[in-house]
C-alpha positions in Angstrom: 0.0 0.0 0.0 1.6 3.3 -1.1 1.7 6.4 1.0 -1.6 8.3 1.3 -0.5 11.9 1.6 -3.8 13.4 2.6 -4.3 10.8 5.3 -0.8 11.5 6.6 -1.4 15.3 6.6 -4.6 14.8 8.6 -2.9 12.7 11.2 0.0 15.2 11.6 -2.5 18.0 12.1 -4.0 16.2 15.1 -0.6 16.2 16.9 0.1 18.8 19.5 3.3 19.7 17.7 3.3 21.6 14.4 4.9 19.4 11.7 5.6 20.5 8.2 5.2 17.7 5.7 7.3 17.2 2.6 6.0 14.3 0.5 7.6 13.6 -2.9 7.4 10.6 -5.2 11.2 10.5 -5.6 14.2 12.3 -4.2 17.9 11.9 -3.7 17.5 11.7 0.1 14.8 12.6 2.6 17.6 13.8 4.9 18.6 16.5 2.3 14.9 17.6 2.0 14.7 18.1 5.8 18.1 19.9 6.0 17.0 22.4 3.4 13.7 23.1 5.1 15.3 23.3 8.6 18.1 25.6 7.5 15.7 28.1 5.9 14.5 31.3 7.5 11.4 30.9 9.6 11.9 27.1 9.7 9.2 25.1 11.4 9.9 23.3 14.7 9.5 20.0 13.0 9.7 18.7 9.4 8.8 15.2 8.1 10.0 14.2 4.7 8.7 11.0 3.1 9.2 9.6 -0.4 8.4 6.5 -2.5 11.9 6.2 -3.7 15.4 7.5 -2.7 18.1 7.4 -5.3 20.9 8.3 -2.8 19.6 7.0 0.5 22.4 6.4 3.1 23.1 4.0 5.9 26.0 3.5 8.2 29.6 4.2 6.9 28.3 6.0 3.9 26.7 2.9 2.5 23.6 3.2 0.2 20.2 2.2 1.6 18.5 0.2 -1.1 14.7 0.0 -1.3 12.3 -0.6 -4.2 9.8 2.1 -5.2 6.7 2.6 -3.2 7.0 -0.4 -0.9 8.9 0.7 2.3 9.1 3.5 4.9 11.7 6.0 3.7 11.5 9.1 5.9 13.4 11.7 7.9 12.0 13.6 10.9 13.8 16.8 11.7 13.2 18.7 14.9 14.6 21.9 16.5 15.4 20.5 19.9 15.3 23.9 21.6 11.7 24.3 20.6 10.9 21.1 22.5 13.1 21.9 25.5 14.8 18.6 24.8 18.3 17.8 25.9 19.9 15.3 23.5 21.0 12.1 25.2 24.1 10.4 23.8 22.1 7.2 24.0 19.5 8.6 21.6 20.3 6.2 18.7 19.3 3.3 21.0 16.3 5.2 22.2 15.2 5.9 18.7 15.4 2.3 17.7 13.0 1.3 20.5 10.6 4.1 19.6 10.5 3.1 16.0 10.1 -0.6 17.0 7.1 0.5 19.2 5.5 2.3 16.3 5.9 -0.7 14.1 4.4 -3.0 16.6 1.5 -0.8 17.3 0.3 -1.1 13.7 1.6 -4.5 12.6 1.9 -6.6 15.8 5.3 -7.7 14.6 7.9 -7.8 17.4 11.3 -6.4 16.4 14.6 -7.0 18.1 17.4 -4.4 18.4 21.0 -4.7 17.2 23.5 -2.2 18.6 23.2 0.7 18.3 20.2 1.4 16.1 19.3 -1.5 13.8 16.0 -3.4 13.9 16.1 -7.1 13.1 13.8 -10.1 13.0 14.1 -13.0 15.4 16.3 -14.7 12.7 18.7 -11.7 13.0 17.8 -10.4 9.5 17.7 -6.6 9.1 14.3 -5.0 8.8 15.1 -1.4 9.5 17.7 1.1 10.6 17.9 4.6 12.0 20.5 7.2 11.0 20.8 10.1 13.5 22.5 13.4 12.6 22.7 16.4 14.9 23.5 19.7 13.3 23.6 23.3 14.5 20.0 23.9 13.3 18.2 20.6 14.0 18.3 16.9 14.8 17.6 14.6 11.9 16.3 11.1 12.4 16.5 9.1 9.2 14.2 6.0 9.2 14.3 3.1 6.8 12.0 0.1 7.3 11.5 -2.8 4.9 7.8 -3.2 4.7 6.1 -4.5 1.6 9.2 -5.2 -0.5 10.3 -8.8 -1.1 13.7 -10.2 -0.3 14.1 -11.0 -4.1 13.9 -7.2 -4.7 17.3 -6.7 -3.0 20.8 -7.2 -4.5 21.9 -10.8 -4.4 24.8 -10.0 -2.1 22.5 -8.8 0.7 19.4 -11.0 0.4 20.6 -13.4 3.0 20.6 -10.7 5.7 17.4 -8.8 4.8 13.9 -9.3 6.0 10.6 -7.4 5.5 7.7 -6.7 7.8 5.1 -8.1 5.3 7.0 -11.4 5.1 6.9 -11.7 8.9 3.3 -10.6 9.2 2.1 -12.7 6.3 0.3 -9.8 4.6 0.8 -6.4 3.0 0.9 -3.5 5.4 -0.3 0.1 5.4 2.8 2.4 4.9 0.8 5.5 6.0 -0.2 4.1 9.3 3.3 2.9 10.0 4.8 6.4 9.3 2.1 8.0 11.5 2.8 5.6 14.4 6.6 5.9 14.2 6.5 9.7 14.0 4.0 10.0 16.9 6.3 7.9 19.1 9.3 10.0 18.4 7.5 13.4 18.8 5.9 12.3 22.1 9.4 11.5 23.3 10.9 14.8 22.3 7.9 16.7 23.9 8.3 14.8 27.2 4.9 13.1 26.7 6.1 9.5 26.2 5.1 7.2 29.1 8.7 5.8 29.2 11.7 7.9 30.2 15.1 7.4 28.7 16.4 4.8 31.3 13.2 2.7 30.8 13.7 2.8 27.0 17.3 1.6 27.5 15.9 -1.3 29.6 13.6 -2.1 26.8 16.4 -1.9 24.3 18.3 -4.5 26.3 15.2 -6.8 26.5 15.0 -6.7 22.7 18.7 -6.9 22.0 20.2 -9.7 20.0 23.7 -8.1 20.2 25.1 -9.4 23.5 27.1 -12.6 23.1 26.9 -12.5 19.3 30.1 -12.3 17.3 30.8 -9.0 15.6 33.4 -8.1 13.0 35.3 -4.8 13.3 37.3 -2.9 10.7 40.7 -2.3 12.2 44.0 -1.5 10.4 42.6 -2.4 7.0 41.4 -5.9 8.2 38.5 -7.5 10.0 38.9 -8.6 13.6 36.4 -10.7 15.6 35.0 -9.5 18.9 32.3 -10.6 21.3 29.9 -8.1 22.9 29.7 -8.5 26.6 27.5 -5.8 28.0 25.9 -2.4 27.4 27.0 0.5 29.5 23.5 1.7 30.3 24.5 5.3 31.3 26.2 6.0 28.0 24.9 3.5 25.5 28.4 2.3 24.7 29.1 -1.4 24.0 31.8 -3.4 25.8 33.3 -6.1 23.7 35.9 -8.8 24.3 38.9 -9.1 22.0 40.5 -12.3 20.9 43.2 -11.9 23.5 40.7 -11.6 26.3 41.0 -7.9 26.7 38.0 -5.5 26.7 37.3 -2.6 24.4 34.5 0.0 24.6 32.8 0.8 21.3 31.2 4.3 21.1 30.2 4.2 17.5 29.1 1.5 15.0 31.2 3.0 12.2 33.8 0.2 12.5 31.3 -2.7 12.7 30.8 -5.0 9.7 27.3 -6.5 10.0 
């Protein structure tokens, strides 16, 4: 089911926060659309950009985010944090993954797991979604990509083995518009201090959902891949403690070096 722009506009108008909607059939990147809107004079306090197709969508480490046309959630939510009185928590990528998972589950009943720091995966550890967070001088941008009604066969051969879609798990096609509304509502309630769970509670939920602890990870280091084992999450910072092959422990602050 493709995005229904009028339905999305109506739902956004019912929120307490004023959200400017940018809906296009195709763009290079929803993040770029939000950046231009938020950097302009008299910018709104929040901007949501959605599209049916991104030609230059990005994931971690500058990788492209592949998605077929009109099948998945491709969106960026930009907010001026000062307008919300929100102090950005360094654990926010983890918080955002839980909020997005909650929005997904509200509309689909599909339970998602988390993979450090901000990936959403199936119980078989296949990637269903990801969040890309960028904090600039003018706004915070939360890029959201969720595989919804696409098929695994739609993806390049080299990544099919690690991709899953919500519709495949749910056993039916899903309403993209309702998904976007639910996800954005969860995020905006959090920014406005209206969410029933505070940050520490969301971190607890991230841990309950996590499939990272104890799973082998590969890190890029000195032009080669090295194997590490995640041991625990530092709840106060969102950093990940991993065990090296020699038994020593290393703290990871960013997923940039991880090869999933």
